[in-house]
TORTIMAR-949495 format. One record per residue (C-alpha): residue in one letter; x, y, z. Coordinates in Angstrom, 2 decimals, always signed. Example, Ala and Ser with C-alpha at 12.3 -4.5 7.8 and 13.67 -1.06 7.14 Angstrom:
<node r="A" u="+12.30" v="-4.50" w="+7.80"/>
<node r="S" u="+13.67" v="-1.06" w="+7.14"/>
***
This chain:
<node r="X" u="+3.30" v="+19.59" w="+25.63"/>
<node r="X" u="+7.16" v="+18.79" w="+24.78"/>
<node r="X" u="+7.83" v="+16.00" w="+22.37"/>
<node r="X" u="+11.48" v="+16.20" w="+22.77"/>
<node r="X" u="+13.46" v="+12.83" w="+23.41"/>
<node r="X" u="+17.13" v="+12.73" w="+24.16"/>
<node r="X" u="+17.68" v="+10.07" w="+21.69"/>
<node r="X" u="+15.46" v="+9.52" w="+18.79"/>
<node r="X" u="+15.76" v="+8.27" w="+15.08"/>
<node r="X" u="+13.69" v="+10.21" w="+12.51"/>
<node r="X" u="+13.20" v="+8.90" w="+8.87"/>
<node r="X" u="+12.12" v="+10.92" w="+5.73"/>
<node r="X" u="+11.83" v="+9.63" w="+2.10"/>
<node r="X" u="+13.10" v="+11.71" w="-0.78"/>
<node r="X" u="+9.69" v="+12.76" w="-2.10"/>
<node r="X" u="+8.74" v="+15.66" w="-4.28"/>
<node r="X" u="+5.31" v="+17.05" w="-3.01"/>
<node r="X" u="+3.37" v="+20.03" w="-4.94"/>
<node r="X" u="+0.22" v="+21.55" w="-3.55"/>
<node r="X" u="-2.11" v="+23.82" w="-5.53"/>
<node r="X" u="-5.37" v="+24.16" w="-7.08"/>
<node r="X" u="-4.93" v="+22.98" w="-10.74"/>
<node r="X" u="-1.24" v="+21.41" w="-10.23"/>
<node r="X" u="-2.60" v="+18.15" w="-11.78"/>
<node r="X" u="-2.70" v="+19.97" w="-15.25"/>
<node r="X" u="+1.13" v="+20.30" w="-14.95"/>
<node r="X" u="+1.92" v="+16.70" w="-14.87"/>
<node r="X" u="+3.65" v="+16.58" w="-18.10"/>
<node r="X" u="+6.29" v="+18.77" w="-16.43"/>
<node r="X" u="+6.73" v="+16.08" w="-13.69"/>
<node r="X" u="+7.14" v="+13.50" w="-16.40"/>
<node r="X" u="+9.78" v="+15.65" w="-18.28"/>
<node r="X" u="+11.59" v="+15.97" w="-14.74"/>
<node r="X" u="+11.57" v="+12.05" w="-14.49"/>
<node r="X" u="+12.82" v="+11.68" w="-17.92"/>
<node r="X" u="+9.56" v="+9.57" w="-18.53"/>
<node r="X" u="+7.95" v="+8.82" w="-21.88"/>
<node r="X" u="+5.51" v="+6.16" w="-21.51"/>
<node r="X" u="+3.03" v="+6.93" w="-18.50"/>
<node r="X" u="+0.63" v="+4.34" w="-17.76"/>
<node r="X" u="-2.30" v="+5.95" w="-15.81"/>
<node r="X" u="-4.38" v="+4.10" w="-13.00"/>
<node r="X" u="-7.90" v="+4.58" w="-11.67"/>
<node r="X" u="-10.77" v="+2.60" w="-10.42"/>
<node r="X" u="-13.62" v="+1.94" w="-12.90"/>
<node r="X" u="-15.74" v="+4.79" w="-11.16"/>
<node r="X" u="-13.15" v="+7.24" w="-12.01"/>
<node r="X" u="-12.26" v="+6.08" w="-15.47"/>
<node r="X" u="-12.97" v="+9.58" w="-16.99"/>
<node r="X" u="-10.07" v="+10.84" w="-14.82"/>
<node r="X" u="-7.73" v="+8.56" w="-16.88"/>
<node r="X" u="-9.04" v="+10.15" w="-20.13"/>
<node r="X" u="-8.37" v="+13.76" w="-18.60"/>
<node r="X" u="-4.98" v="+12.52" w="-17.51"/>
<node r="X" u="-4.21" v="+11.26" w="-20.95"/>
<node r="X" u="-4.84" v="+14.64" w="-22.17"/>
<node r="X" u="-2.61" v="+16.29" w="-19.43"/>
<node r="X" u="+0.13" v="+13.85" w="-20.43"/>
<node r="X" u="-0.20" v="+14.41" w="-24.00"/>
<node r="X" u="+2.14" v="+12.11" w="-26.02"/>
<node r="X" u="+3.71" v="+10.82" w="-22.92"/>
<node r="X" u="+0.57" v="+8.65" w="-22.06"/>
<node r="X" u="+0.85" v="+5.35" w="-23.40"/>
<node r="X" u="-2.35" v="+3.79" w="-21.96"/>
<node r="X" u="-4.70" v="+3.36" w="-18.99"/>
<node r="X" u="-5.48" v="+0.51" w="-16.47"/>
<node r="X" u="-8.97" v="+1.37" w="-14.77"/>
<node r="X" u="-9.67" v="-1.81" w="-12.59"/>
<node r="X" u="-8.23" v="-0.70" w="-9.21"/>
<node r="X" u="-10.10" v="-2.50" w="-6.50"/>
<node r="X" u="-10.47" v="-2.16" w="-2.86"/>
<node r="X" u="-7.98" v="-3.95" w="-0.54"/>
<node r="X" u="-5.69" v="-4.29" w="-3.54"/>
<node r="X" u="-6.34" v="-7.94" w="-4.57"/>
<node r="X" u="-3.10" v="-9.71" w="-5.53"/>
<node r="X" u="-4.78" v="-10.95" w="-8.83"/>
<node r="X" u="-5.57" v="-7.38" w="-9.87"/>
<node r="X" u="-2.16" v="-6.35" w="-9.20"/>
<node r="X" u="-0.56" v="-9.05" w="-11.27"/>
<node r="X" u="-2.85" v="-8.42" w="-14.29"/>
<node r="X" u="-2.06" v="-4.79" w="-14.16"/>
<node r="X" u="+1.61" v="-5.19" w="-13.97"/>
<node r="X" u="+1.51" v="-7.36" w="-17.03"/>
<node r="X" u="-0.39" v="-4.61" w="-18.66"/>
<node r="X" u="+2.38" v="-2.26" w="-17.49"/>
<node r="X" u="+5.04" v="-4.62" w="-19.20"/>
<node r="X" u="+3.11" v="-5.19" w="-22.50"/>
<node r="X" u="+2.76" v="-1.41" w="-22.93"/>
<node r="X" u="+6.22" v="-0.59" w="-22.08"/>
<node r="X" u="+5.40" v="+1.80" w="-19.50"/>
<node r="X" u="+8.18" v="+3.65" w="-17.89"/>
<node r="X" u="+6.08" v="+5.54" w="-15.02"/>
<node r="X" u="+2.99" v="+5.03" w="-13.31"/>
<node r="X" u="+0.43" v="+7.80" w="-12.62"/>
<node r="X" u="-1.95" v="+6.55" w="-9.88"/>
<node r="X" u="-5.03" v="+8.93" w="-9.85"/>
<node r="X" u="-7.44" v="+8.20" w="-7.09"/>
<node r="X" u="-7.90" v="+6.97" w="-3.41"/>
<node r="X" u="-6.15" v="+4.34" w="-1.49"/>
<node r="X" u="-7.42" v="+1.53" w="-3.99"/>
<node r="X" u="-5.79" v="+3.24" w="-6.84"/>
<node r="X" u="-2.54" v="+4.41" w="-5.15"/>
<node r="X" u="-2.40" v="+0.85" w="-3.68"/>
<node r="X" u="-2.45" v="-0.62" w="-7.08"/>
<node r="X" u="+0.26" v="+1.70" w="-8.22"/>
<node r="X" u="+2.43" v="+0.72" w="-5.38"/>
<node r="X" u="+1.66" v="-3.12" w="-6.01"/>
<node r="X" u="+2.86" v="-2.64" w="-9.82"/>
<node r="X" u="+5.96" v="-0.93" w="-8.54"/>
<node r="X" u="+6.88" v="-3.71" w="-5.98"/>
<node r="X" u="+6.66" v="-6.10" w="-9.26"/>
<node r="X" u="+8.22" v="-4.06" w="-11.78"/>
<node r="X" u="+10.37" v="-1.25" w="-10.18"/>
<node r="X" u="+8.72" v="+1.54" w="-12.10"/>
<node r="X" u="+8.54" v="+4.79" w="-10.53"/>
<node r="X" u="+5.11" v="+6.46" w="-9.50"/>
<node r="X" u="+3.26" v="+9.90" w="-9.60"/>
<node r="X" u="+0.53" v="+9.83" w="-6.99"/>
<node r="X" u="-2.51" v="+12.08" w="-7.43"/>
<node r="X" u="-4.78" v="+11.58" w="-4.34"/>
<node r="X" u="-8.53" v="+12.24" w="-4.81"/>
<node r="X" u="-9.16" v="+11.27" w="-1.13"/>
<node r="X" u="-7.42" v="+11.90" w="+2.33"/>
<node r="X" u="-6.17" v="+8.29" w="+2.71"/>
<node r="X" u="-2.53" v="+9.33" w="+2.84"/>
<node r="X" u="-1.19" v="+5.81" w="+1.11"/>
<node r="X" u="+0.67" v="+8.28" w="-1.41"/>
<node r="X" u="+3.01" v="+9.42" w="+1.56"/>
<node r="X" u="+4.22" v="+5.93" w="+2.59"/>
<node r="X" u="+6.40" v="+3.05" w="+1.68"/>
<node r="X" u="+3.74" v="+0.64" w="+2.70"/>
<node r="X" u="+1.63" v="-1.62" w="+0.76"/>
<node r="X" u="-1.27" v="-3.72" w="+1.95"/>
<node r="X" u="-2.49" v="-6.75" w="-0.26"/>
<node r="X" u="-5.44" v="-9.20" w="-0.01"/>
<node r="X" u="-5.33" v="-12.88" w="-1.17"/>
<node r="X" u="-7.53" v="-15.50" w="-0.08"/>
<node r="X" u="-9.44" v="-13.31" w="+2.42"/>
<node r="X" u="-6.23" v="-12.33" w="+4.29"/>
<node r="X" u="-4.69" v="-8.79" w="+4.27"/>
<node r="X" u="-1.12" v="-8.46" w="+4.75"/>
<node r="X" u="+1.27" v="-5.42" w="+4.89"/>
<node r="X" u="+4.76" v="-4.90" w="+3.91"/>
<node r="X" u="+7.20" v="-1.71" w="+4.06"/>
<node r="X" u="+9.37" v="-1.43" w="+1.16"/>
<node r="X" u="+11.02" v="+1.62" w="-0.40"/>
<node r="X" u="+10.28" v="+0.35" w="-3.87"/>
<node r="X" u="+6.72" v="+1.30" w="-3.24"/>
<node r="X" u="+7.12" v="+4.66" w="-2.07"/>
<node r="X" u="+5.60" v="+7.00" w="-4.85"/>
<node r="X" u="+8.50" v="+9.69" w="-5.70"/>
<node r="X" u="+6.20" v="+12.49" w="-6.73"/>
<node r="X" u="+2.73" v="+13.49" w="-5.06"/>
<node r="X" u="+0.35" v="+16.28" w="-6.64"/>
<node r="X" u="-2.24" v="+17.43" w="-4.16"/>
<node r="X" u="-4.62" v="+19.26" w="-6.23"/>
<node r="X" u="-7.54" v="+20.83" w="-4.29"/>
<node r="X" u="-9.85" v="+20.94" w="-7.16"/>
<node r="X" u="-9.82" v="+17.09" w="-7.30"/>
<node r="X" u="-11.38" v="+16.59" w="-3.86"/>
<node r="X" u="-13.77" v="+19.82" w="-4.15"/>
<node r="X" u="-16.49" v="+17.51" w="-5.46"/>
<node r="X" u="-15.75" v="+14.49" w="-3.18"/>
<node r="X" u="-19.15" v="+13.58" w="-1.50"/>
<node r="X" u="-19.52" v="+14.75" w="+2.02"/>
<node r="X" u="-19.87" v="+11.19" w="+3.40"/>
<node r="X" u="-16.74" v="+10.07" w="+1.69"/>
<node r="X" u="-14.99" v="+13.34" w="+2.79"/>
<node r="X" u="-15.82" v="+12.40" w="+6.49"/>
<node r="X" u="-14.81" v="+8.82" w="+6.33"/>
<node r="X" u="-11.45" v="+9.47" w="+4.39"/>
<node r="X" u="-10.40" v="+12.26" w="+6.76"/>
<node r="X" u="-11.17" v="+10.05" w="+9.83"/>
<node r="X" u="-9.05" v="+7.21" w="+8.12"/>
<node r="X" u="-6.22" v="+9.67" w="+7.72"/>
<node r="X" u="-6.60" v="+11.05" w="+11.15"/>
<node r="X" u="-6.02" v="+7.34" w="+12.54"/>
<node r="X" u="-2.61" v="+7.58" w="+11.04"/>
<node r="X" u="-1.47" v="+10.59" w="+13.25"/>
<node r="X" u="-3.32" v="+9.50" w="+16.24"/>
<node r="X" u="-1.78" v="+6.01" w="+16.52"/>
<node r="X" u="+1.42" v="+7.71" w="+15.48"/>
<node r="X" u="+1.47" v="+9.60" w="+18.88"/>
<node r="X" u="+2.18" v="+6.44" w="+20.80"/>
<node r="X" u="+4.14" v="+4.52" w="+18.28"/>
<node r="X" u="+7.31" v="+2.69" w="+19.57"/>
<node r="X" u="+9.46" v="+4.37" w="+16.84"/>
<node r="X" u="+7.92" v="+7.77" w="+17.19"/>
<node r="X" u="+10.09" v="+10.82" w="+17.08"/>
<node r="X" u="+9.55" v="+14.55" w="+17.94"/>
<node r="X" u="+9.35" v="+15.27" w="+14.15"/>
<node r="X" u="+6.71" v="+12.69" w="+13.60"/>
<node r="X" u="+4.60" v="+13.79" w="+16.66"/>
<node r="X" u="+4.64" v="+17.27" w="+15.76"/>
<node r="X" u="+3.32" v="+16.39" w="+12.34"/>
<node r="X" u="+0.68" v="+14.06" w="+13.81"/>
<node r="X" u="-0.62" v="+16.87" w="+16.16"/>
<node r="X" u="-0.60" v="+19.55" w="+13.14"/>
<node r="X" u="-2.53" v="+16.79" w="+10.88"/>
<node r="X" u="-5.08" v="+16.43" w="+13.52"/>
<node r="X" u="-5.50" v="+20.04" w="+13.88"/>
<node r="X" u="-5.76" v="+20.93" w="+10.37"/>
<node r="X" u="-8.74" v="+18.26" w="+10.10"/>
<node r="X" u="-10.47" v="+19.44" w="+13.21"/>
<node r="X" u="-10.60" v="+22.87" w="+11.97"/>
<node r="X" u="-11.20" v="+22.40" w="+8.37"/>
<node r="X" u="-13.80" v="+19.49" w="+8.16"/>
<node r="X" u="-16.63" v="+21.56" w="+9.73"/>
<node r="X" u="-16.00" v="+24.31" w="+7.19"/>
<node r="X" u="-15.96" v="+21.75" w="+4.34"/>
<node r="X" u="-19.26" v="+20.46" w="+5.27"/>
<node r="X" u="-20.59" v="+23.95" w="+5.30"/>
<node r="X" u="-19.19" v="+24.78" w="+2.07"/>
<node r="X" u="-17.81" v="+21.51" w="+0.27"/>
<node r="X" u="-16.70" v="+23.12" w="-2.75"/>
<node r="X" u="-14.52" v="+25.88" w="-1.29"/>
<node r="X" u="-11.22" v="+25.11" w="-2.78"/>
<node r="X" u="-9.16" v="+26.89" w="-0.05"/>
<node r="X" u="-10.72" v="+24.87" w="+2.69"/>
<node r="X" u="-10.17" v="+21.76" w="+0.73"/>
<node r="X" u="-6.38" v="+22.53" w="+0.32"/>
<node r="X" u="-6.20" v="+22.58" w="+4.05"/>
<node r="X" u="-7.76" v="+19.19" w="+4.29"/>
<node r="X" u="-5.26" v="+17.83" w="+1.63"/>
<node r="X" u="-2.35" v="+19.60" w="+4.03"/>
<node r="X" u="-3.67" v="+17.48" w="+6.66"/>
<node r="X" u="-3.84" v="+14.28" w="+4.71"/>
<node r="X" u="-0.03" v="+14.79" w="+3.84"/>
<node r="X" u="+1.03" v="+15.22" w="+7.31"/>
<node r="X" u="-1.06" v="+12.27" w="+8.69"/>
<node r="X" u="+0.14" v="+10.05" w="+5.75"/>
<node r="X" u="+3.48" v="+11.18" w="+6.21"/>
<node r="X" u="+3.35" v="+10.01" w="+9.85"/>
<node r="X" u="+2.09" v="+6.58" w="+8.76"/>
<node r="X" u="+5.23" v="+6.26" w="+6.59"/>
<node r="X" u="+7.59" v="+7.04" w="+9.32"/>
<node r="X" u="+6.35" v="+5.19" w="+12.48"/>
<node r="X" u="+4.73" v="+1.65" w="+13.09"/>
<node r="X" u="+1.16" v="+1.45" w="+13.67"/>
<node r="X" u="-0.77" v="-0.30" w="+16.72"/>
<node r="X" u="-4.15" v="-1.80" w="+17.60"/>
<node r="X" u="-6.42" v="+0.42" w="+15.30"/>
<node r="X" u="-4.65" v="-0.66" w="+12.22"/>
<node r="X" u="-4.44" v="-4.20" w="+13.15"/>
<node r="X" u="-8.44" v="-4.15" w="+13.95"/>
<node r="X" u="-8.87" v="-2.45" w="+10.63"/>
<node r="X" u="-6.93" v="-4.99" w="+8.70"/>
<node r="X" u="-8.66" v="-7.79" w="+10.39"/>
<node r="X" u="-12.13" v="-6.58" w="+9.84"/>
<node r="X" u="-11.39" v="-5.09" w="+6.25"/>
<node r="X" u="-9.55" v="-8.23" w="+5.03"/>
<node r="X" u="-11.67" v="-10.82" w="+6.60"/>
<node r="X" u="-15.26" v="-9.50" w="+6.12"/>
<node r="X" u="-14.50" v="-7.12" w="+2.87"/>
<node r="X" u="-15.49" v="-4.16" w="+4.74"/>
<node r="X" u="-15.10" v="-0.65" w="+3.19"/>
<node r="X" u="-11.74" v="+0.65" w="+4.08"/>
<node r="X" u="-12.46" v="+4.25" w="+5.30"/>
<node r="X" u="-15.67" v="+3.57" w="+6.80"/>
<node r="X" u="-13.99" v="+0.85" w="+9.12"/>
<node r="X" u="-11.45" v="+3.36" w="+10.39"/>
<node r="X" u="-13.99" v="+5.90" w="+11.12"/>
<node r="X" u="-15.81" v="+3.63" w="+13.33"/>
<node r="X" u="-12.87" v="+1.93" w="+14.94"/>
<node r="X" u="-10.73" v="+4.92" w="+15.61"/>
<node r="X" u="-12.58" v="+6.24" w="+18.71"/>
<node r="X" u="-12.67" v="+3.09" w="+20.32"/>
<node r="X" u="-9.12" v="+2.02" w="+19.77"/>
<node r="X" u="-7.80" v="+5.41" w="+21.28"/>
<node r="X" u="-9.95" v="+4.80" w="+24.42"/>
<node r="X" u="-8.64" v="+1.32" w="+24.74"/>
<node r="X" u="-4.98" v="+2.83" w="+24.77"/>
<node r="X" u="-5.66" v="+5.94" w="+26.44"/>
<node r="X" u="-5.12" v="+4.78" w="+29.93"/>
<node r="X" u="-1.77" v="+3.33" w="+29.01"/>
<node r="X" u="-0.30" v="+6.51" w="+27.53"/>
<node r="X" u="-2.34" v="+9.34" w="+28.59"/>
<node r="X" u="+0.67" v="+11.76" w="+28.24"/>
<node r="X" u="+1.09" v="+10.74" w="+24.76"/>
<node r="X" u="-2.62" v="+11.18" w="+23.77"/>
<node r="X" u="-2.92" v="+14.43" w="+25.84"/>
<node r="X" u="-2.77" v="+16.48" w="+22.48"/>
<node r="X" u="-5.98" v="+14.56" w="+21.25"/>
<node r="X" u="-7.65" v="+15.17" w="+24.23"/>
<node r="X" u="-6.83" v="+18.85" w="+24.14"/>
<node r="X" u="-7.85" v="+19.16" w="+20.49"/>
<node r="X" u="-11.20" v="+17.36" w="+21.13"/>
<node r="X" u="-11.78" v="+18.83" w="+24.55"/>
<node r="X" u="-12.55" v="+15.69" w="+26.53"/>
<node r="X" u="-10.11" v="+14.02" w="+29.08"/>
<node r="X" u="-10.78" v="+10.62" w="+27.44"/>
<node r="X" u="-9.35" v="+11.17" w="+23.77"/>
<node r="X" u="-11.32" v="+8.37" w="+22.31"/>
<node r="X" u="-14.72" v="+9.84" w="+23.56"/>
<node r="X" u="-13.79" v="+13.33" w="+22.30"/>
<node r="X" u="-12.96" v="+12.17" w="+18.94"/>
<node r="X" u="-16.34" v="+9.94" w="+18.90"/>
<node r="X" u="-18.31" v="+12.90" w="+19.79"/>
<node r="X" u="-16.34" v="+14.95" w="+16.93"/>
<node r="X" u="-17.23" v="+12.11" w="+14.62"/>
<node r="X" u="-20.83" v="+12.11" w="+15.41"/>
<node r="X" u="-20.95" v="+15.86" w="+14.94"/>
<node r="X" u="-19.65" v="+15.48" w="+11.34"/>
<node r="X" u="-21.88" v="+12.73" w="+10.44"/>
<node r="X" u="-19.47" v="+9.93" w="+10.33"/>
<node r="X" u="-20.54" v="+6.36" w="+10.34"/>
<node r="X" u="-20.40" v="+4.94" w="+14.24"/>
<node r="X" u="-21.67" v="+1.52" w="+13.86"/>
<node r="X" u="-19.99" v="-1.79" w="+12.31"/>
<node r="X" u="-23.58" v="-3.26" w="+12.16"/>
<node r="X" u="-24.52" v="-0.56" w="+9.46"/>
<node r="X" u="-21.53" v="-2.08" w="+7.21"/>
<node r="X" u="-23.02" v="-5.60" w="+7.21"/>
<node r="X" u="-21.12" v="-6.99" w="+10.30"/>
<node r="X" u="-23.17" v="-9.43" w="+12.16"/>
<node r="X" u="-22.90" v="-9.60" w="+15.98"/>
<node r="X" u="-22.16" v="-13.26" w="+15.44"/>
<node r="X" u="-18.95" v="-12.44" w="+13.48"/>
<node r="X" u="-17.44" v="-10.43" w="+16.62"/>
<node r="X" u="-16.07" v="-13.60" w="+18.25"/>
<node r="X" u="-14.21" v="-14.49" w="+15.19"/>
<node r="X" u="-12.93" v="-10.94" w="+14.55"/>
<node r="X" u="-11.63" v="-10.79" w="+18.36"/>
<node r="X" u="-9.81" v="-14.13" w="+17.72"/>
<node r="X" u="-8.26" v="-12.80" w="+14.61"/>
<node r="X" u="-7.35" v="-9.43" w="+16.15"/>
<node r="X" u="-5.35" v="-11.18" w="+19.07"/>
<node r="X" u="-3.71" v="-13.62" w="+16.66"/>
<node r="X" u="-0.28" v="-12.12" w="+15.88"/>
<node r="X" u="-1.03" v="-8.71" w="+17.17"/>
<node r="X" u="+0.76" v="-5.51" w="+16.37"/>
<node r="X" u="+2.99" v="-4.01" w="+18.97"/>
<node r="X" u="+0.68" v="-1.96" w="+21.24"/>
<node r="X" u="+1.06" v="+0.38" w="+24.41"/>
<node r="X" u="-1.68" v="-1.85" w="+26.01"/>
<node r="X" u="-1.68" v="-5.29" w="+26.15"/>
<node r="X" u="-3.98" v="-6.82" w="+23.48"/>
<node r="X" u="-6.52" v="-9.04" w="+25.65"/>
<node r="X" u="-9.19" v="-11.01" w="+24.05"/>
<node r="X" u="-11.97" v="-10.34" w="+26.11"/>
<node r="X" u="-11.13" v="-6.55" w="+26.25"/>
<node r="X" u="-11.13" v="-6.48" w="+22.42"/>
<node r="X" u="-14.35" v="-8.22" w="+22.13"/>
<node r="X" u="-15.83" v="-5.66" w="+24.50"/>
<node r="X" u="-14.28" v="-2.87" w="+22.25"/>
<node r="X" u="-15.72" v="-4.54" w="+19.06"/>
<node r="X" u="-19.20" v="-4.86" w="+20.70"/>
<node r="X" u="-19.39" v="-1.10" w="+21.21"/>
<node r="X" u="-18.20" v="-0.29" w="+17.84"/>
<node r="X" u="-20.77" v="-2.80" w="+16.31"/>
<node r="X" u="-23.47" v="-1.15" w="+18.41"/>
<node r="X" u="-22.21" v="+2.50" w="+17.52"/>
<node r="X" u="-22.05" v="+3.21" w="+21.22"/>
<node r="X" u="-19.78" v="+5.29" w="+23.00"/>
<node r="X" u="-16.36" v="+3.88" w="+23.44"/>
<node r="X" u="-16.39" v="+1.39" w="+26.53"/>
<node r="X" u="-13.14" v="+2.19" w="+28.02"/>
***
């Protein structure tokens, strides 16, 4: 399939990206390249021991740590962390973790202008984008701002070699959602589409091997390659229905980010497939089904992904509210976002059934 368009615009941020097992141990070199002397290291409470390890890697360039990164990037946490950065006189942020920690780094950068080094430990892809999502008063909002784009990314396969299988699967599907929706984005380009297909292929091929041998560093390296590709797509183009639904569900019902993406993705693709069959044809081919959403559903089931919103604690009574919120101020989408159809989509996602469309 050709992705060429006679007229298009492609965007690419100036980001230094390094891949390699053990590359995290060279972070002092990256700090020296930036001319940074006072690194604040960020993690979640669960990954606080990584902050200690990175303090050692940074040597006397580490000035402290903040280890309270929180899911969905609550504004009050971000403001507390920004004050901590200013009190310590930090001149660079080192975010080590998944979407919660990298999101916190972005939120601090928005408030302080500090440069960032991102060291992902999941496949969320936030590190590759200028997009920040924040939650306040139960509502999640997003913005795009070049100030929040990490300027350096270190992809170290050793850091994801011990990622639990369940988290591996959900985080990977979260990343794949960026690529899949990028294929029908209004502002897609031949470059973003090629990266999207290659990112999906990398995950399709590597995930079954990771499940068979979770600590295989070479295979984990391929998953990080897929994560970078999918995340870069997210940073270049706008997202649509899938991301609107996930932001609605995550922000309003406090659902876990990656699991929500994993469950919703097949249903959102099936909803849109009839409107843009030619653009989703690569997904149909990769997952061997004329309906790309159903093909991806089968793949997700085979790799043990969560399938039902009900398993995340969503009640069936919540679905009407979720549908109402999803159609309020909808993102652009190739198929009209219709309330009754969205309610049908959510019912299938709640039950864990095959996509309804």
